[in-house]
MIDOSE-1310 file (N, C-alpha, C; in nm, 2 decimals, decimal comma, always signed):
residues 295
liif	-11,52/+1,50/+2,09/-11,46/+1,44/+1,95/-11,60/+1,43/+1,86; -11,50/+1,43/+1,75/-11,62/+1,43/+1,61/-11,66/+1,31/+1,54; -11,75/+1,27/+1,61/-11,77/+1,14/+1,54/-11,90/+1,12/+1,43; -11,88/+1,14/+1,29/-12,02/+1,14/+1,21/-11,93/+1,09/+1,08
tafn	-12,01/+1,05/+0,97/-12,01/+0,99/+0,88/-11,91/+1,12/+0,78; -11,80/+0,98/+0,67/-11,73/+1,12/+0,61/-11,80/+1,19/+0,51; -11,92/+1,11/+0,41/-12,04/+1,16/+0,36/-12,08/+1,26/+0,41; -12,10/+1,27/+0,56/-12,22/+1,39/+0,66/-12,15/+1,52/+0,65
ylll	-11,99/+1,50/+0,65/-11,95/+1,59/+0,71/-11,89/+1,69/+0,54; -11,87/+1,57/+0,43/-11,87/+1,65/+0,31/-12,02/+1,76/+0,25; -12,08/+1,69/+0,27/-12,21/+1,74/+0,27/-12,24/+1,90/+0,34; -12,13/+1,87/+0,40/-12,22/+2,03/+0,50/-12,09/+2,17/+0,45
gytm	-12,13/+2,29/+0,40/-12,12/+2,41/+0,42/-11,98/+2,46/+0,45; -11,90/+2,58/+0,46/-11,82/+2,65/+0,48/-11,82/+2,70/+0,52; -11,76/+2,83/+0,60/-11,75/+2,98/+0,57/-11,62/+2,99/+0,66; -11,51/+3,01/+0,57/-11,33/+3,03/+0,63/-11,34/+3,19/+0,70
hsps	-11,28/+3,21/+0,77/-11,21/+3,36/+0,78/-11,06/+3,30/+0,80; -10,98/+3,42/+0,70/-10,87/+3,46/+0,70/-10,74/+3,37/+0,78; -10,66/+3,30/+0,76/-10,57/+3,28/+0,87/-10,46/+3,37/+0,93; -10,44/+3,37/+1,03/-10,33/+3,47/+1,13/-10,23/+3,33/+1,15
frnd	-10,10/+3,42/+1,11/-9,98/+3,32/+1,13/-9,84/+3,43/+1,13; -9,80/+3,35/+1,26/-9,63/+3,37/+1,30/-9,54/+3,37/+1,25; -9,44/+3,43/+1,25/-9,29/+3,41/+1,18/-9,19/+3,44/+1,26; -9,09/+3,39/+1,23/-8,93/+3,35/+1,33/-8,92/+3,48/+1,34
aqig	-8,92/+3,63/+1,34/-8,96/+3,72/+1,37/-8,98/+3,75/+1,54; -9,11/+3,68/+1,50/-9,23/+3,68/+1,64/-9,17/+3,62/+1,77; -9,07/+3,51/+1,78/-9,06/+3,45/+1,87/-9,01/+3,50/+1,99; -9,08/+3,49/+2,09/-9,01/+3,53/+2,24/-9,15/+3,56/+2,33
vsqe	-9,13/+3,56/+2,44/-9,26/+3,59/+2,56/-9,28/+3,76/+2,60; -9,37/+3,75/+2,43/-9,42/+3,90/+2,48/-9,49/+3,91/+2,57; -9,48/+4,05/+2,65/-9,57/+4,11/+2,73/-9,67/+4,11/+2,68; -9,71/+4,08/+2,58/-9,91/+4,05/+2,57/-9,94/+3,99/+2,54
yahh	-9,83/+3,83/+2,58/-9,86/+3,72/+2,59/-9,86/+3,59/+2,76; -9,75/+3,75/+2,81/-9,66/+3,69/+2,89/-9,78/+3,64/+3,05; -9,93/+3,71/+3,05/-9,99/+3,68/+3,14/-10,03/+3,54/+3,11; -10,03/+3,47/+3,02/-10,08/+3,30/+3,01/-10,00/+3,24/+3,08
ledd	-9,90/+3,27/+3,09/-9,79/+3,14/+3,14/-9,80/+3,15/+3,34; -9,91/+3,07/+3,32/-9,98/+3,08/+3,49/-9,85/+2,99/+3,55; -9,80/+2,91/+3,44/-9,70/+2,81/+3,51/-9,60/+2,79/+3,40; -9,45/+2,80/+3,41/-9,39/+2,78/+3,33/-9,36/+2,64/+3,30
nitv	-9,39/+2,55/+3,41/-9,36/+2,43/+3,43/-9,54/+2,34/+3,38; -9,58/+2,39/+3,36/-9,70/+2,35/+3,37/-9,68/+2,22/+3,21; -9,78/+2,10/+3,20/-9,75/+2,01/+3,13/-9,87/+2,02/+3,02; -9,88/+1,96/+3,00/-10,00/+1,90/+2,87/-10,07/+1,80/+3,02
edlm	-10,00/+1,73/+3,03/-10,10/+1,61/+3,07/-10,22/+1,70/+3,23; -10,12/+1,83/+3,30/-10,18/+1,90/+3,34/-10,32/+1,98/+3,31; -10,29/+2,05/+3,15/-10,39/+2,08/+3,16/-10,51/+2,04/+3,03; -10,47/+1,89/+2,98/-10,56/+1,81/+2,97/-10,65/+1,78/+3,07
ykyk	-10,61/+1,75/+3,17/-10,69/+1,72/+3,32/-10,79/+1,83/+3,35; -10,74/+1,96/+3,33/-10,78/+2,05/+3,39/-10,92/+2,13/+3,35; -10,91/+2,10/+3,16/-10,95/+2,13/+3,09/-11,03/+2,01/+3,03; -11,06/+1,89/+3,05/-11,16/+1,81/+3,08/-11,19/+1,67/+2,92
sdks	-11,01/+1,69/+2,90/-11,02/+1,69/+2,77/-11,02/+1,52/+2,74; -11,06/+1,43/+2,65/-11,04/+1,30/+2,64/-10,90/+1,23/+2,58; -10,77/+1,38/+2,57/-10,64/+1,35/+2,52/-10,56/+1,30/+2,64; -10,64/+1,28/+2,81/-10,61/+1,29/+2,93/-10,53/+1,17/+2,96
rddh	-10,41/+1,17/+3,06/-10,38/+0,97/+3,00/-10,44/+0,92/+3,06; -10,60/+0,92/+3,16/-10,67/+0,86/+3,21/-10,77/+0,82/+3,08; -10,76/+0,90/+2,97/-10,87/+0,88/+2,84/-10,77/+0,79/+2,75; -10,75/+0,91/+2,61/-10,68/+0,84/+2,50/-10,48/+0,77/+2,53
gytk	-10,46/+0,86/+2,66/-10,36/+0,89/+2,69/-10,19/+0,94/+2,65; -10,33/+1,06/+2,49/-10,22/+1,14/+2,44/-10,12/+1,23/+2,50; -10,15/+1,23/+2,60/-10,02/+1,32/+2,70/-9,93/+1,30/+2,75; -9,90/+1,16/+2,76/-9,77/+1,07/+2,78/-9,68/+1,09/+2,65
lydm	-9,78/+1,15/+2,50/-9,69/+1,15/+2,40/-9,67/+1,31/+2,38; -9,69/+1,40/+2,41/-9,70/+1,53/+2,39/-9,63/+1,61/+2,43; -9,61/+1,53/+2,58/-9,53/+1,60/+2,72/-9,40/+1,59/+2,61; -9,36/+1,45/+2,59/-9,23/+1,37/+2,51/-9,21/+1,46/+2,42
lfgp	-9,30/+1,51/+2,29/-9,27/+1,59/+2,13/-9,26/+1,76/+2,20; -9,37/+1,77/+2,24/-9,37/+1,96/+2,28/-9,33/+2,02/+2,35; -9,24/+1,93/+2,53/-9,18/+2,02/+2,63/-9,10/+2,08/+2,54; -8,94/+1,98/+2,45/-8,84/+2,14/+2,43/-8,89/+2,22/+2,31
irht	-9,02/+2,22/+2,28/-9,06/+2,29/+2,14/-9,11/+2,41/+2,22; -9,18/+2,42/+2,31/-9,33/+2,45/+2,35/-9,31/+2,61/+2,34; -9,20/+2,68/+2,36/-9,18/+2,82/+2,36/-9,15/+2,87/+2,20; -9,11/+2,80/+2,12/-9,07/+2,83/+2,02/-9,21/+2,78/+1,93
vmni	-9,33/+2,74/+1,92/-9,39/+2,67/+1,81/-9,43/+2,81/+1,85; -9,48/+2,85/+1,71/-9,58/+2,96/+1,63/-9,72/+2,93/+1,55; -9,72/+2,84/+1,52/-9,83/+2,80/+1,48/-9,92/+2,66/+1,48; -10,04/+2,68/+1,55/-10,07/+2,51/+1,52/-10,24/+2,50/+1,56
tevg	-10,23/+2,37/+1,44/-10,37/+2,38/+1,38/-10,42/+2,24/+1,42; -10,54/+2,24/+1,54/-10,62/+2,12/+1,54/-10,77/+2,11/+1,41; -10,76/+1,97/+1,41/-10,84/+1,97/+1,32/-11,02/+1,93/+1,42; -11,07/+1,94/+1,43/-11,19/+1,89/+1,53/-11,21/+2,02/+1,66
isag	-11,27/+2,11/+1,67/-11,29/+2,17/+1,80/-11,42/+2,10/+1,87; -11,48/+2,11/+1,85/-11,59/+2,00/+1,95/-11,63/+2,10/+2,03; -11,58/+2,06/+2,19/-11,60/+2,15/+2,32/-11,53/+2,26/+2,34; -11,41/+2,24/+2,21/-11,30/+2,37/+2,28/-11,17/+2,33/+2,41
qsiq	-11,21/+2,21/+2,46/-11,13/+2,19/+2,50/-10,98/+2,18/+2,52; -10,92/+2,07/+2,44/-10,81/+2,07/+2,38/-10,70/+2,15/+2,30; -10,81/+2,30/+2,23/-10,73/+2,45/+2,23/-10,76/+2,51/+2,30; -10,85/+2,49/+2,44/-10,82/+2,55/+2,57/-10,64/+2,54/+2,61
awyr	-10,62/+2,39/+2,53/-10,54/+2,30/+2,64/-10,38/+2,41/+2,59; -10,43/+2,39/+2,46/-10,30/+2,39/+2,36/-10,30/+2,63/+2,41; -10,35/+2,69/+2,42/-10,34/+2,80/+2,38/-10,25/+2,81/+2,53; -10,29/+2,74/+2,63/-10,23/+2,78/+2,77/-10,05/+2,71/+2,73
yfpn	-10,04/+2,58/+2,65/-9,91/+2,55/+2,63/-9,89/+2,64/+2,59; -9,94/+2,69/+2,47/-9,81/+2,72/+2,36/-9,80/+2,85/+2,37; -9,80/+2,96/+2,45/-9,80/+3,06/+2,50/-9,76/+3,21/+2,36; -9,63/+3,15/+2,28/-9,63/+3,24/+2,16/-9,68/+3,19/+1,98
aeih	-9,77/+3,06/+2,03/-9,80/+3,03/+1,90/-9,95/+3,12/+1,86; -9,97/+3,12/+1,74/-10,15/+3,15/+1,70/-10,21/+2,94/+1,67; -10,36/+2,96/+1,74/-10,39/+2,86/+1,75/-10,54/+2,85/+1,67; -10,50/+2,76/+1,57/-10,63/+2,71/+1,45/-10,68/+2,62/+1,52
gidv	-10,83/+2,67/+1,48/-10,92/+2,52/+1,49/-11,00/+2,51/+1,39; -11,00/+2,38/+1,32/-11,13/+2,43/+1,20/-11,21/+2,28/+1,24; -11,34/+2,32/+1,26/-11,44/+2,21/+1,26/-11,60/+2,26/+1,15; -11,66/+2,20/+1,12/-11,77/+2,22/+1,05/-11,85/+2,31/+1,12
kwis	-11,90/+2,27/+1,20/-12,00/+2,42/+1,31/-11,93/+2,38/+1,41; -12,01/+2,48/+1,51/-12,01/+2,48/+1,62/-12,08/+2,41/+1,69; -12,04/+2,36/+1,80/-12,19/+2,25/+1,89/-12,28/+2,29/+1,93; -12,21/+2,41/+1,99/-12,31/+2,53/+2,12/-12,28/+2,65/+2,08
klve	-12,35/+2,75/+2,10/-12,35/+2,87/+2,14/-12,23/+2,96/+2,21; -12,30/+2,83/+2,35/-12,17/+2,84/+2,45/-12,01/+2,82/+2,37; -11,99/+2,74/+2,33/-11,85/+2,67/+2,29/-11,83/+2,80/+2,22; -11,88/+2,83/+2,07/-11,85/+2,93/+2,01/-11,82/+3,09/+2,12
enmn	-11,90/+3,12/+2,20/-11,87/+3,23/+2,28/-11,71/+3,20/+2,36; -11,67/+3,10/+2,43/-11,56/+3,03/+2,53/-11,47/+3,07/+2,38; -11,48/+2,99/+2,31/-11,35/+3,02/+2,17/-11,28/+3,15/+2,16; -11,40/+3,26/+2,12/-11,40/+3,35/+2,09/-11,28/+3,48/+2,20
rlkp	-11,33/+3,42/+2,33/-11,28/+3,49/+2,41/-11,08/+3,48/+2,44; -11,09/+3,33/+2,34/-10,94/+3,32/+2,29/-10,85/+3,42/+2,18; -10,95/+3,48/+2,12/-10,94/+3,53/+2,03/-10,83/+3,72/+2,08; -10,68/+3,74/+2,07/-10,68/+3,73/+1,87/-10,57/+3,61/+1,81
rfhg	-10,57/+3,58/+1,97/-10,43/+3,49/+1,97/-10,51/+3,31/+1,90; -10,62/+3,27/+1,89/-10,69/+3,20/+1,84/-10,82/+3,21/+1,71; -10,83/+3,18/+1,63/-10,87/+3,13/+1,50/-10,94/+3,00/+1,52; -11,08/+3,05/+1,49/-11,15/+2,92/+1,49/-11,25/+2,93/+1,34
hian	-11,22/+2,80/+1,21/-11,22/+2,86/+1,11/-11,39/+2,73/+1,09; -11,51/+2,78/+1,09/-11,59/+2,69/+1,08/-11,60/+2,65/+0,89; -11,54/+2,56/+0,84/-11,50/+2,55/+0,74/-11,51/+2,35/+0,67; -11,54/+2,34/+0,58/-11,55/+2,17/+0,52/-11,42/+2,17/+0,44
vlng	-11,29/+2,12/+0,50/-11,17/+2,16/+0,42/-11,16/+2,02/+0,29; -11,22/+1,92/+0,28/-11,25/+1,81/+0,21/-11,33/+1,84/+0,13; -11,41/+1,94/+0,08/-11,48/+1,97/-0,08/-11,45/+1,97/-0,22; -11,25/+1,94/-0,18/-11,23/+1,99/-0,27/-11,11/+2,14/-0,32
ktpt	-11,13/+2,19/-0,23/-11,12/+2,33/-0,23/-10,95/+2,30/-0,13; -10,86/+2,31/-0,22/-10,71/+2,33/-0,10/-10,69/+2,45/-0,02; -10,60/+2,40/+0,05/-10,56/+2,51/+0,18/-10,54/+2,63/+0,11; -10,45/+2,65/+0,07/-10,38/+2,76/-0,03/-10,50/+2,81/-0,04
qlgf	-10,60/+2,78/-0,11/-10,69/+2,86/-0,17/-10,79/+2,92/-0,07; -10,81/+2,89/+0,08/-10,86/+2,92/+0,17/-10,79/+3,01/+0,27; -10,63/+3,06/+0,23/-10,60/+3,12/+0,32/-10,50/+3,04/+0,37; -10,43/+2,93/+0,41/-10,34/+2,87/+0,44/-10,22/+2,89/+0,37
vpes	-10,12/+2,92/+0,44/-9,99/+2,93/+0,38/-9,93/+2,80/+0,42; -9,88/+2,76/+0,27/-9,76/+2,60/+0,29/-9,61/+2,59/+0,34; -9,64/+2,51/+0,45/-9,51/+2,50/+0,52/-9,50/+2,64/+0,61; -9,65/+2,60/+0,69/-9,65/+2,76/+0,80/-9,67/+2,73/+0,96
mdii	-9,71/+2,54/+0,97/-9,76/+2,49/+1,06/-9,63/+2,44/+1,12; -9,61/+2,44/+1,28/-9,55/+2,37/+1,35/-9,58/+2,22/+1,40; -9,68/+2,22/+1,42/-9,77/+2,13/+1,40/-9,93/+2,15/+1,41; -10,02/+2,01/+1,31/-10,08/+1,98/+1,28/-10,17/+1,89/+1,36
iedg	-10,27/+1,87/+1,44/-10,35/+1,73/+1,50/-10,49/+1,69/+1,42; -10,49/+1,62/+1,36/-10,60/+1,59/+1,29/-10,69/+1,51/+1,42; -10,80/+1,55/+1,43/-10,87/+1,48/+1,54/-11,03/+1,46/+1,47; -11,04/+1,49/+1,38/-11,19/+1,49/+1,34/-11,28/+1,39/+1,29
phwa	-11,35/+1,34/+1,18/-11,35/+1,24/+1,19/-11,30/+1,13/+1,18; -11,31/+1,02/+1,27/-11,21/+0,93/+1,24/-11,22/+0,81/+1,15; -11,27/+0,83/+1,07/-11,29/+0,76/+0,94/-11,15/+0,71/+0,90; -11,11/+0,60/+0,84/-11,01/+0,57/+0,75/-10,99/+0,73/+0,63
atqi	-11,06/+0,68/+0,55/-11,10/+0,79/+0,41/-11,10/+0,93/+0,44; -11,14/+0,99/+0,57/-11,15/+1,15/+0,60/-10,97/+1,19/+0,62; -10,91/+1,07/+0,72/-10,80/+1,08/+0,79/-10,68/+1,09/+0,63; -10,72/+1,04/+0,57/-10,66/+1,01/+0,42/-10,66/+1,13/+0,36
dflv	-10,78/+1,20/+0,30/-10,78/+1,29/+0,31/-10,72/+1,44/+0,38; -10,75/+1,42/+0,49/-10,71/+1,56/+0,56/-10,56/+1,53/+0,51; -10,48/+1,45/+0,58/-10,33/+1,41/+0,58/-10,26/+1,43/+0,38; -10,33/+1,43/+0,30/-10,29/+1,46/+0,16/-10,32/+1,62/+0,19
klfp	-10,43/+1,66/+0,23/-10,46/+1,83/+0,20/-10,40/+1,92/+0,32; -10,31/+1,86/+0,38/-10,27/+1,94/+0,53/-10,19/+1,91/+0,52; -10,12/+1,78/+0,51/-9,93/+1,76/+0,53/-9,85/+1,86/+0,46; -9,88/+1,93/+0,30/-9,80/+2,04/+0,28/-9,81/+2,18/+0,39
lvkp	-9,91/+2,22/+0,51/-9,88/+2,35/+0,55/-9,79/+2,31/+0,68; -9,73/+2,18/+0,68/-9,64/+2,14/+0,81/-9,52/+2,20/+0,80; -9,43/+2,27/+0,82/-9,32/+2,32/+0,82/-9,17/+2,23/+0,86; -9,15/+2,19/+0,75/-8,99/+2,09/+0,79/-8,95/+2,08/+0,89
ggyy	-8,94/+1,96/+0,97/-8,92/+1,92/+1,13/-9,05/+1,99/+1,18; -9,16/+2,00/+1,11/-9,28/+2,01/+1,22/-9,32/+1,85/+1,24; -9,44/+1,87/+1,30/-9,56/+1,73/+1,32/-9,71/+1,73/+1,28; -9,70/+1,60/+1,20/-9,83/+1,62/+1,20/-9,89/+1,51/+1,24
iied	-10,01/+1,51/+1,35/-10,07/+1,36/+1,40/-10,19/+1,37/+1,38; -10,22/+1,20/+1,39/-10,36/+1,18/+1,32/-10,42/+1,07/+1,46; -10,49/+1,13/+1,54/-10,54/+1,08/+1,68/-10,62/+0,96/+1,62; -10,69/+0,92/+1,73/-10,79/+0,79/+1,72/-10,80/+0,71/+1,62
isqk	-10,68/+0,64/+1,55/-10,69/+0,52/+1,47/-10,79/+0,40/+1,54; -10,81/+0,32/+1,48/-10,83/+0,18/+1,54/-10,89/+0,07/+1,40; -10,90/-0,04/+1,38/-10,96/-0,12/+1,32/-11,05/-0,10/+1,27; -11,14/-0,06/+1,40/-11,28/-0,07/+1,36/-11,29/+0,03/+1,21
trga	-11,29/+0,15/+1,23/-11,31/+0,23/+1,14/-11,20/+0,24/+0,98; -11,08/+0,13/+1,01/-11,03/+0,05/+0,89/-10,88/+0,17/+0,89; -10,90/+0,25/+1,01/-10,74/+0,34/+1,01/-10,63/+0,26/+1,05; -10,64/+0,12/+1,11/-10,52/+0,08/+1,16/-10,46/+0,00/+1,05
kvfh	-10,60/-0,08/+1,00/-10,52/-0,13/+0,83/-10,45/-0,01/+0,73; -10,49/+0,09/+0,64/-10,44/+0,17/+0,64/-10,35/+0,19/+0,66; -10,30/+0,26/+0,79/-10,20/+0,35/+0,82/-10,05/+0,26/+0,86; -10,10/+0,08/+0,91/-10,03/+0,02/+0,97/-10,00/-0,10/+0,94
eqpk	-10,10/-0,16/+0,88/-10,14/-0,27/+0,84/-10,06/-0,35/+0,70; -10,18/-0,24/+0,64/-10,17/-0,28/+0,48/-10,12/-0,13/+0,39; -10,02/-0,08/+0,48/-10,02/+0,08/+0,37/-9,99/+0,08/+0,24; -9,91/-0,01/+0,17/-9,92/+0,01/+0,09/-10,02/-0,09/-0,01
eslp	-10,10/-0,15/+0,02/-10,20/-0,24/-0,06/-10,31/-0,14/+0,02; -10,34/-0,05/+0,09/-10,45/+0,06/+0,10/-10,42/+0,18/+0,07; -10,33/+0,28/+0,12/-10,31/+0,39/+0,08/-10,30/+0,43/-0,10; -10,38/+0,55/-0,09/-10,32/+0,62/-0,24/-10,20/+0,66/-0,25
paal	-10,17/+0,64/-0,34/-9,98/+0,70/-0,36/-9,93/+0,81/-0,32; -10,04/+0,96/-0,28/-10,02/+1,06/-0,21/-9,97/+1,03/-0,08; -10,07/+0,95/-0,03/-10,08/+0,93/+0,10/-9,92/+0,86/+0,12; -9,92/+0,77/+0,07/-9,78/+0,64/+0,05/-9,65/+0,73/+0,09
eile	-9,72/+0,84/+0,02/-9,55/+0,91/-0,02/-9,55/+0,98/+0,10; -9,60/+1,04/+0,17/-9,61/+1,09/+0,30/-9,58/+1,08/+0,37; -9,59/+0,93/+0,39/-9,61/+0,80/+0,51/-9,47/+0,75/+0,53; -9,40/+0,76/+0,38/-9,27/+0,68/+0,37/-9,14/+0,79/+0,34
gnda	-9,18/+0,92/+0,26/-9,08/+1,03/+0,28/-9,05/+1,14/+0,38; -9,08/+1,09/+0,45/-9,09/+1,17/+0,62/-9,01/+1,02/+0,74; -9,07/+1,07/+0,83/-9,03/+1,00/+1,02/-9,16/+1,02/+1,03; -9,22/+0,84/+1,03/-9,40/+0,84/+1,10/-9,35/+0,74/+1,16
lwid	-9,41/+0,72/+1,30/-9,43/+0,68/+1,41/-9,55/+0,63/+1,42; -9,57/+0,45/+1,46/-9,74/+0,39/+1,48/-9,72/+0,42/+1,64; -9,82/+0,46/+1,65/-9,81/+0,50/+1,85/-9,92/+0,40/+1,92; -9,88/+0,35/+2,02/-10,05/+0,28/+2,04/-10,00/+0,35/+2,23
assg	-10,08/+0,42/+2,24/-10,09/+0,51/+2,40/-10,13/+0,47/+2,47; -10,23/+0,35/+2,51/-10,28/+0,32/+2,57/-10,18/+0,21/+2,72; -10,07/+0,22/+2,58/-9,99/+0,13/+2,75/-9,96/+0,23/+2,85; -9,96/+0,13/+2,95/-9,93/+0,16/+3,07/-10,05/+0,22/+3,12
hraw	-10,17/+0,22/+3,06/-10,29/+0,27/+3,15/-10,38/+0,20/+3,22; -10,33/+0,31/+3,34/-10,32/+0,25/+3,46/-10,50/+0,22/+3,51; -10,59/+0,25/+3,42/-10,76/+0,28/+3,46/-10,78/+0,20/+3,34; -10,71/+0,06/+3,26/-10,81/+0,06/+3,14/-10,89/-0,04/+3,14
dewa	-10,97/-0,11/+3,25/-11,10/-0,16/+3,25/-11,20/-0,06/+3,28; -11,14/+0,02/+3,34/-11,29/+0,11/+3,37/-11,31/+0,20/+3,25; -11,18/+0,22/+3,19/-11,17/+0,36/+3,04/-11,26/+0,20/+2,94; -11,22/+0,12/+2,91/-11,24/-0,02/+2,82/-11,44/-0,01/+2,83
riah	-11,49/+0,01/+3,00/-11,67/-0,05/+2,93/-11,65/+0,15/+2,95; -11,63/+0,24/+3,01/-11,65/+0,34/+2,95/-11,69/+0,41/+2,79; -11,57/+0,37/+2,73/-11,52/+0,40/+2,62/-11,57/+0,27/+2,48; -11,67/+0,13/+2,57/-11,68/+0,05/+2,50/-11,75/+0,06/+2,37
nhvq	-11,77/+0,14/+2,28/-11,80/+0,16/+2,16/-11,68/+0,10/+2,12; -11,59/+0,20/+2,13/-11,46/+0,18/+2,05/-11,36/+0,09/+2,08; -11,36/+0,07/+2,22/-11,28/-0,05/+2,28/-11,32/-0,22/+2,30; -11,22/-0,29/+2,20/-11,23/-0,42/+2,23/-11,16/-0,51/+2,33
drth	-11,03/-0,51/+2,30/-10,94/-0,55/+2,42/-10,79/-0,44/+2,39; -10,71/-0,57/+2,49/-10,58/-0,43/+2,49/-10,54/-0,40/+2,30; -10,56/-0,50/+2,23/-10,56/-0,50/+2,10/-10,60/-0,43/+2,01; -10,78/-0,39/+2,01/-10,80/-0,37/+1,92/-10,90/-0,20/+2,02
hnsy	-10,88/-0,10/+1,96/-10,93/+0,02/+2,02/-10,91/+0,12/+1,93; -10,93/+0,23/+1,99/-10,94/+0,34/+1,95/-10,80/+0,53/+2,02; -10,72/+0,39/+2,09/-10,62/+0,49/+2,13/-10,42/+0,46/+2,02; -10,48/+0,44/+1,90/-10,36/+0,44/+1,86/-10,36/+0,60/+1,78
clvi	-10,25/+0,67/+1,78/-10,25/+0,77/+1,67/-10,03/+0,74/+1,59; -10,11/+0,78/+1,51/-9,94/+0,82/+1,42/-9,89/+0,97/+1,36; -9,75/+0,98/+1,43/-9,68/+1,07/+1,42/-9,62/+1,08/+1,34; -9,63/+1,23/+1,20/-9,56/+1,21/+1,09/-9,46/+1,33/+1,14
kkrd	-9,30/+1,32/+1,14/-9,21/+1,41/+1,15/-9,21/+1,45/+1,03; -9,22/+1,55/+0,94/-9,20/+1,62/+0,82/-8,99/+1,64/+0,80; -8,95/+1,53/+0,71/-8,79/+1,54/+0,72/-8,77/+1,71/+0,66; -8,60/+1,73/+0,75/-8,60/+1,85/+0,70/-8,50/+1,82/+0,61
rplk	-8,42/+1,73/+0,58/-8,33/+1,68/+0,46/-8,36/+1,52/+0,44; -8,27/+1,52/+0,27/-8,32/+1,37/+0,24/-8,29/+1,30/+0,27; -8,43/+1,16/+0,23/-8,38/+1,02/+0,27/-8,25/+0,99/+0,21; -8,14/+0,86/+0,27/-8,05/+0,84/+0,24/-8,09/+0,75/+0,14
pmqi	-8,04/+0,63/+0,09/-8,04/+0,58/-0,04/-8,03/+0,41/+0,07; -8,16/+0,36/+0,05/-8,20/+0,21/+0,12/-8,09/+0,16/+0,13; -8,10/+0,13/+0,29/-7,95/+0,03/+0,35/-8,03/-0,06/+0,47; -8,03/-0,22/+0,46/-8,11/-0,29/+0,55/-7,99/-0,34/+0,60
nfga	-7,95/-0,36/+0,74/-7,80/-0,40/+0,79/-7,86/-0,50/+0,85; -7,97/-0,56/+0,92/-7,96/-0,65/+0,98/-7,86/-0,79/+0,85; -7,87/-0,85/+0,87/-7,77/-1,00/+0,79/-7,69/-0,90/+0,71; -7,66/-0,82/+0,69/-7,56/-0,71/+0,62/-7,47/-0,69/+0,73
gamd	-7,42/-0,70/+0,82/-7,31/-0,61/+0,88/-7,36/-0,58/+1,02; -7,51/-0,62/+1,08/-7,52/-0,59/+1,22/-7,52/-0,68/+1,29; -7,42/-0,61/+1,43/-7,42/-0,72/+1,52/-7,31/-0,82/+1,49; -7,16/-0,76/+1,40/-7,08/-0,81/+1,30/-6,95/-0,74/+1,40
pgsi	-6,89/-0,81/+1,42/-6,75/-0,77/+1,46/-6,64/-0,73/+1,35; -6,69/-0,80/+1,25/-6,61/-0,80/+1,12/-6,65/-0,72/+1,05; -6,76/-0,60/+1,11/-6,83/-0,52/+1,01/-6,79/-0,36/+1,09; -6,77/-0,40/+1,19/-6,76/-0,22/+1,32/-6,60/-0,14/+1,22
iked	-6,68/-0,06/+1,23/-6,59/+0,06/+1,18/-6,46/+0,09/+1,32; -6,31/+0,11/+1,29/-6,27/+0,11/+1,38/-6,25/+0,25/+1,42; -6,29/+0,34/+1,54/-6,26/+0,51/+1,59/-6,12/+0,54/+1,60; -6,11/+0,63/+1,60/-5,95/+0,70/+1,59/-5,96/+0,82/+1,66
iteq	-5,99/+0,80/+1,78/-5,99/+0,99/+1,88/-5,89/+1,04/+1,83; -5,93/+1,16/+1,83/-5,75/+1,28/+1,87/-5,75/+1,33/+1,94; -5,61/+1,35/+1,99/-5,61/+1,41/+2,11/-5,68/+1,60/+2,18; -5,71/+1,61/+2,01/-5,75/+1,75/+2,02/-5,89/+1,76/+2,07
evdn	-6,02/+1,61/+2,03/-6,13/+1,58/+2,07/-6,15/+1,56/+2,21; -6,04/+1,46/+2,28/-6,04/+1,49/+2,42/-6,01/+1,60/+2,52; -5,94/+1,67/+2,45/-5,89/+1,83/+2,51/-6,03/+1,88/+2,51; -6,11/+1,93/+2,38/-6,20/+2,01/+2,35/-6,35/+1,93/+2,47
fqna	-6,32/+1,81/+2,48/-6,45/+1,78/+2,60/-6,34/+1,78/+2,77; -6,26/+1,76/+2,78/-6,24/+1,81/+2,91/-6,24/+1,94/+2,94; -6,20/+2,01/+2,83/-6,23/+2,18/+2,86/-6,37/+2,23/+2,88; -6,41/+2,18/+2,76/-6,57/+2,19/+2,81/-6,66/+2,11/+2,92
sse	-6,64/+2,07/+2,99/-6,63/+1,96/+3,09/-6,57/+2,03/+3,25; -6,48/+2,13/+3,24/-6,41/+2,24/+3,35/-6,50/+2,37/+3,35; -6,55/+2,40/+3,21/-6,62/+2,51/+3,25/-6,73/+2,54/+3,32
C-alpha cells in the first residue's frame, strides 16, 4: 500500500501512456487469454493469498467482499483500474481473476525496477500508468474514456483529501452498473468522518452528489477476522481497536436508472397491516411457474 502525504503526491510529475479499453463486442474467453484460466473456480481470496496482498482475508479482509461482488461478473468484466500499484501483487491477482479484462494500474512511480519488470510481463493486457492524476488534468485529457470502467479500486494515499479528489475525478469513468471502491478508510486519516460520520458537513458538493445519487455502502471488512489480535499487533500504526482501524471501505455502485422520489416508510406504513397491498396472483402466473419448474 502507498502511504504518503497528499502534498508529496501532488508534487510528483507524471508520464501517461495511452490507455486501452475493451468493449462489448470483445466479451468472451478468447483463445488468447484462455491459458490464464488456471482454475475456473478460483476465488479472489485464493489469489490474494497466493500473491501476498494485504487485501487478503487475514489482513484487511476485502477478499470476502470482492468474492461476493465480483464472482457473478468475473467473465464479463472488460476494464478494471486500480489506483496504487505498489509491489503489483493485487494487479497480478486481478490479471488472473478477470481473464477477459484490460487491467489498468495507476501510481506516481515504480517502487522498484523489479516490480516494473514483473508488471511488464503482464502486457499487453496490463497497462501501467505512471501518472499524477491529481494535478488538475482530467482523466479524459490523459486518455481515459468516460463510462469505460467496470471496476475502479482506489488504494492510493489513504488521506481523506486524496480519496475525495480521486472520487470526483475518476467516478465519471465508471460504467452504469459498475463499482467504485475506496479501500483503507480510517478515523486517523479523516476518511471515516467525511464519508460516513458527517458527509453533508465534510464533503464538497460534487463528492456528496456521487455518494447520495448512487448506491453507496459503508463496509467494515474486519468483521469475523479470525486473527484480529495478531493483525492489530502487526498493523498497530493503523489499528487502535475493533472500531478504530483502517479496514473500512466504501463501495459505490453507479446507478443505471434515476432515483425514485424520497419515501421513508418507517412510521408511515412499514410493519402496519393496514398499509399492505393485497396480492392478486393470476392463474396464468401459477401455470407459468409450474411449467418452468417442470422443465
